[in-house]
C-alpha positions in Angstrom: 12.2 23.9 0.9 11.2 20.5 -0.6 7.9 20.6 -2.4 5.7 17.5 -2.2 3.0 16.0 -4.4 0.8 13.8 -2.2 -1.1 11.1 -4.1 -3.9 10.0 -1.8 -4.0 12.9 0.6 -7.2 12.0 2.4 -6.3 8.4 3.1 -4.6 7.1 6.3 -1.0 7.5 4.8 -1.9 10.8 3.3 -3.2 12.3 6.5 -0.2 10.9 8.4 2.1 12.4 5.8 0.5 15.8 6.4 1.0 15.3 10.1 4.7 15.0 9.5 4.8 18.0 7.2 2.9 20.0 9.9 5.8 19.3 12.3 8.4 20.5 9.7 6.9 23.4 7.8 10.3 25.0 7.5 11.5 22.0 5.5 8.5 20.8 3.5 5.7 22.4 1.6 2.8 20.9 -0.4 2.8 21.5 -4.2 -0.2 19.2 -5.0 -2.9 17.3 -3.1 -4.5 14.5 -5.0 -7.6 12.8 -3.6 -10.6 10.8 -4.6 -14.0 11.8 -3.2 -13.6 12.9 0.4 -14.1 16.6 -0.5 -14.8 17.7 3.1 -11.4 16.6 4.3 -9.6 17.8 1.1 -11.1 21.3 1.5 -9.7 21.5 5.0 -6.3 20.3 3.8 -6.3 22.9 1.1 -7.2 25.6 3.6 -4.3 24.6 5.9 -1.5 23.6 3.5 -2.2 26.0 0.6 -1.1 23.7 -2.3 -0.7 25.2 -5.8 -2.8 22.3 -7.3 -5.6 20.0 -6.1 -6.7 17.0 -8.1 -9.8 15.0 -7.6 -11.3 11.9 -9.3 -14.1 13.5 -11.3 -15.8 16.7 -12.5 -18.6 16.1 -10.0 -16.0 15.8 -7.2 -14.5 19.1 -8.3 -17.8 20.8 -8.2 -18.4 19.3 -4.7 -14.9 20.5 -3.6 -15.8 24.1 -4.7 -18.9 23.9 -2.5 -16.9 22.7 0.5 -14.3 25.4 0.1 -17.1 28.0 -0.1 -18.6 26.6 3.1 -15.3 27.0 4.9 -15.3 30.7 3.9 -12.0 30.2 2.0 -11.7 33.0 -0.5 -11.8 31.9 -4.1 -8.8 34.1 -4.9 -6.7 31.8 -2.7 -7.9 28.5 -4.1 -5.3 26.3 -5.8 -5.8 25.2 -9.4 -8.6 22.6 -9.2 -8.2 19.7 -11.6 -9.7 16.3 -12.1 -9.1 12.9 -13.7 -6.1 10.6 -14.5 -4.2 13.1 -16.7 -4.3 15.7 -13.9 -3.0 13.1 -11.4 0.0 12.4 -13.8 0.6 16.2 -14.3 0.7 16.8 -10.6 3.2 14.0 -10.1 5.6 15.0 -12.9 5.4 18.8 -12.4 8.8 20.5 -12.2 7.8 22.1 -8.9 7.4 18.7 -7.2 10.6 17.4 -5.6 9.1 14.4 -3.9 6.0 12.3 -4.7 4.3 10.3 -2.0 2.4 7.5 -3.7 -0.3 6.6 -1.3 -3.4 6.0 -3.5 -4.9 2.6 -2.8 -5.3 0.4 -5.8 -4.1 0.8 -9.4 -5.5 4.4 -9.6 -2.1 5.7 -8.7 -0.1 3.4 -11.0 0.3 5.7 -14.0 1.1 8.8 -12.0 3.8 7.0 -10.0 5.3 5.4 -13.1 5.5 8.7 -14.9 7.1 10.3 -11.8 9.7 7.6 -11.7 10.4 8.2 -15.4 10.9 11.9 -14.5 13.4 10.9 -11.8 11.3 12.1 -8.9 12.1 10.9 -5.5 9.3 8.5 -4.6 7.9 7.6 -1.2 6.2 4.3 -2.1 3.2 3.5 0.1 1.0 1.9 -2.6 1.7 -1.8 -2.8 -0.3 -2.2 -6.0 2.3 -0.2 -8.0 4.8 -3.0 -7.7 2.4 -5.8 -7.4 0.6 -4.9 -10.6 3.6 -3.7 -12.6 6.9 -4.4 -10.8 9.0 -5.1 -13.9 7.9 -1.9 -15.7 8.4 0.3 -12.6 11.8 -1.1 -11.7 13.0 -0.9 -15.3 12.0 2.7 -15.4 13.7 3.4 -12.1 16.9 1.8 -13.3 16.8 3.9 -16.5 16.0 7.2 -14.8 18.0 6.5 -11.6 15.0 7.5 -9.6 15.1 6.6 -5.9 12.1 4.9 -4.3 11.9 4.8 -0.5 9.4 2.3 0.8 6.9 3.6 3.3 5.2 0.3 4.4 6.5 -0.4 7.8 8.0 -3.8 6.9 9.7 -2.6 3.7 10.9 0.5 5.4 12.4 -1.6 8.1 14.1 -3.8 5.5 15.5 -0.7 3.8 17.0 0.4 7.1 18.5 -3.1 7.8 20.0 -3.3 4.4 21.9 -0.1 5.0 24.1 -2.0 7.5 25.9 -4.1 4.8 26.4 -4.8 1.2 23.3 -6.0 -0.7 25.3 -9.0 -2.0 25.9 -10.0 1.7 22.2 -10.2 2.5 20.8 -13.7 2.0 17.3 -13.6 3.5 14.6 -11.1 4.4 12.0 -11.7 7.1 8.8 -9.7 7.0 6.8 -9.8 10.2 3.0 -10.1 10.3 0.7 -9.4 13.2 -1.5 -12.4 12.2 -4.6 -10.1 12.0 -7.8 -10.5 13.9 -8.2 -14.2 13.1 -4.7 -15.4 14.1 -6.2 -17.7 16.8 -9.6 -18.2 15.2 -10.3 -21.8 14.2 -10.4 -22.3 10.5 -13.8 -23.8 10.7 -15.3 -20.6 12.1 -13.9 -18.3 9.3 -16.9 -18.9 7.1 -19.1 -17.2 9.6 -17.0 -14.1 10.4 -18.5 -10.8 9.6 -17.0 -7.7 7.9 -17.1 -5.9 11.2 -14.9 -8.6 12.8 -12.5 -8.6 9.9 -12.2 -4.8 10.1 -11.2 -5.0 13.8 -7.4 -5.2 13.4 -5.5 -5.7 16.6 -2.6 -3.4 15.8 -3.0 -1.0 12.9 -5.7 1.5 11.9 -6.0 1.4 8.1 -8.4 1.7 5.3 -11.1 -1.0 4.7 -9.3 -2.9 1.9 -5.9 -3.1 3.5 -7.5 -4.1 6.8 -9.3 -7.0 5.2 -6.2 -7.9 3.3 -4.4 -8.1 6.7 -7.1 -10.4 8.0 -6.7 -12.8 5.0 -2.9 -12.3 5.1 -3.1 -11.2 1.4 -1.5 -8.0 2.5 1.6 -9.9 3.6 1.6 -11.7 0.3 1.6 -8.4 -1.5 4.5 -7.3 0.7 6.5 -10.4 -0.3 6.0 -9.5 -4.0 6.9 -5.9 -3.4 10.0 -6.9 -1.4 11.2 -9.1 -4.3 11.1 -6.1 -6.7 12.4 -3.5 -4.3 15.4 -5.4 -2.9 16.2 -8.0 -5.6 15.3 -11.1 -3.5 13.7 -14.2 -5.0 10.4 -15.4 -3.4 12.3 -18.2 -1.8 14.5 -15.7 0.0 11.6 -13.8 1.6 10.0 -15.4 4.7 6.9 -14.3 6.6 7.0 -14.6 10.3 4.0 -14.0 12.5 4.8 -11.6 15.3 1.7 -10.4 17.1 3.3 -7.6 19.1 4.2 -5.8 15.8 7.3 -4.2 17.3 9.9 -5.9 15.0 9.0 -4.9 11.4 11.6 -6.6 9.4 14.8 -8.6 9.8 17.7 -9.2 7.3 20.0 -12.2 7.6 23.5 -11.7 6.3 25.9 -14.3 4.9 27.8 -14.5 8.2 24.7 -15.5 10.2 24.0 -12.1 11.6 20.4 -11.1 11.7 19.6 -7.4 12.0 16.1 -6.3 13.0 14.4 -2.9 12.7 12.3 -2.2 15.8 10.0 0.8 16.5 6.6 1.8 17.7 3.6 0.9 15.5 3.2 4.4 14.1 3.3 5.1 10.3 4.6 8.6 10.9 8.1 7.1 11.5 8.6 5.4 8.1 6.9 8.4 6.4 9.4 10.8 7.9 12.2 8.4 7.2 11.3 8.6 3.5 11.0 12.3 3.5 14.3 13.0 5.3 16.4 10.1 3.7 19.3 9.7 3.9 19.3 11.8 7.0 17.4 11.0 10.2 15.4 13.4 12.3 13.4 13.3 15.5 10.0 11.9 14.7 6.6 12.6 16.3 6.1 9.0 17.4 6.1 7.2 20.7 9.4 5.7 21.9 9.7 2.1 23.2 10.3 2.0 26.9 13.0 -0.6 27.4 12.7 -0.4 31.2 9.5 -2.4 30.9 9.5 -6.1 30.6 8.2 -7.4 27.3 7.8 -10.7 25.4 8.0 -11.0 21.7 6.6 -14.1 19.9 7.5 -15.3 16.4 6.1 -18.2 14.5 5.2 -19.5 11.0 2.0 -18.5 9.2 -0.7 -21.1 8.6 -0.9 -21.4 4.8 -3.8 -23.7 4.9 -5.9 -21.3 7.0 -4.7 -18.3 5.0 -4.3 -19.6 1.4 -3.9 -16.1 -0.1 -0.4 -15.9 1.2 0.5 -19.1 -0.6 -1.2 -17.8 -3.8 0.9 -14.6 -3.6 4.1 -16.6 -3.5 2.9 -18.7 -6.5 2.0 -15.7 -8.5 5.4 -14.1 -8.0 7.1 -17.3 -9.0 4.9 -17.6 -12.1 5.9 -14.1 -13.2 4.4 -11.9 -15.9 1.0 -10.5 -15.2 0.0 -13.1 -12.6 0.5 -10.7 -9.7 -1.5 -8.0 -11.5 -4.4 -10.5 -11.8 -3.9 -11.5 -8.1 -4.3 -7.9 -7.0 -7.3 -7.2 -9.2 -9.1 -10.3 -8.2 -8.4 -9.7 -4.5 -9.8 -6.1 -4.7 -13.0 -7.3 -6.3 -13.4 -10.2 -3.8 -12.7 -7.9 -0.8 -15.4 -5.4 -2.0 -17.9 -8.3 -2.4 -17.1 -9.6 1.1 -17.6 -6.1 2.6 -21.0 -6.0 0.8 -21.8 -9.4 2.4 -21.9 -11.1 -1.0 -19.1 -13.5 -0.1 -18.1 -15.5 2.9 -14.6 -14.7 4.2 -12.9 -17.9 2.9 -14.5 -17.3 -0.5 -12.2 -14.3 -1.0 -9.4 -16.8 -1.6 -11.6 -19.0 -3.7 -12.4 -16.1 -6.1 -8.7 -15.1 -6.4 -7.6 -18.6 -7.1 -10.3 -19.2 -9.7 -9.5 -15.9 -11.4 -5.8 -16.8 -11.6 -6.7 -20.0 -13.3 -8.9 -18.2 -15.8 -6.8 -15.2 -16.8 -3.6 -16.4 -18.6 -0.4 -14.7 -17.4 1.5 -12.7 -20.0 4.2 -10.0 -20.2 2.9 -6.4 -20.2 5.0 -4.0 -22.3 3.3 -0.8 -21.1 1.2 0.7 -18.3 -1.7 0.6 -20.8 -1.3 -3.2 -21.1 -1.1 -3.5 -17.3 -4.4 -1.6 -17.0 -6.0 -3.8 -19.6 -4.9 -7.0 -17.8 -6.3 -5.4 -14.6 -9.6 -4.8 -16.3 -9.8 -8.3 -17.7 -9.0 -9.8 -14.3 -11.6 -7.7 -12.5 -14.3 -8.8 -14.9 -13.3 -12.5 -14.4 -13.3 -12.0 -10.7 -16.8 -10.4 -10.8 -18.1 -13.4 -12.7 -16.7 -15.6 -10.0 -18.4 -13.5 -7.3 -21.7 -13.5 -9.2 -21.5 -17.3 -9.4 -21.2 -17.5 -5.6 -23.4 -14.5 -4.6 -26.6 -16.5 -5.0 -26.0 -17.8 -1.5 -25.2 -14.7 0.7 -22.3 -15.0 3.2 -24.7 -14.8 6.2 -26.8 -17.6 4.8 -23.8 -19.8 4.3 -22.8 -19.2 7.9 
């Protein structure tokens, strides 16, 4: 039985991963559940999946978890080892009992644990974009040295991974990542300054956490995917194209040197790429809807509007610049998105904060995860200063 450490067990990818494990209990068990602060859900996951270890963000969260477990009537004699903090996250990821690590913590909180798991040659299911966006060079160098295998779980990168199995990597000349276009695909640019967080969180296709949903609305999420694809598959930014495809049925396409274009098509359900990562290189029946090809359907494809969604352009530029530019890009975006959700920024100001932060924080090469985290800290502080300078006029007032 393959034992899994799940980094981010209470998030959308984490809960979907547990759904897949629930269907295949004879094949997969849970060694460790790592979560942040949703102790109510984590307690229920512990009761059902019986991990050996559970890790939370803080000592207060651990105390809260104990209360939740007691409320469930779950006997203390059956509790897992209850740990907290960054070192415990790393320990859960590198433990000898863990055969597979699902990296699904949003943000840089999961960076160090994922990096150390790669160094230990764990098989990684990579669902955390920030790992490669913030520290692509270090992660990929570690993977080459340890020969660790990383299977992408994002639907687009997972689709690309599947398409690239059809030919030699040297024969692939272009990667197409599809984008739904988000909730504002047809919204006039002039109205974006007045959109609310509630409107931005109303994604037409996917159900995701708040930050990734806002990133989808700004198309920054697709910019992160471009960066991630460059690291994962060895493409240059110029070889990765974004195509707006509102139906979200085609997840990625790979063009080969002979002109053939292979597409990966499936239902919009994250359990499919999650299971693909868990069972790779084999395939197995997945608990997802099947496409009904007896029904008529229309698929549309078109270019993104980089003037209306400048964060996608900034992502390309940051990857071209190299060094720590993409780390700063990610940190500034997270700060700006949080400010937008607090109604301190108008929607277009998210891009303004990110661009200003990139201009203020010089790009440099990071030689360690510690240096990456320091650049992340500096970038966040610069972004917060940019937010404070704009927050004197609330987003609603600007509207």
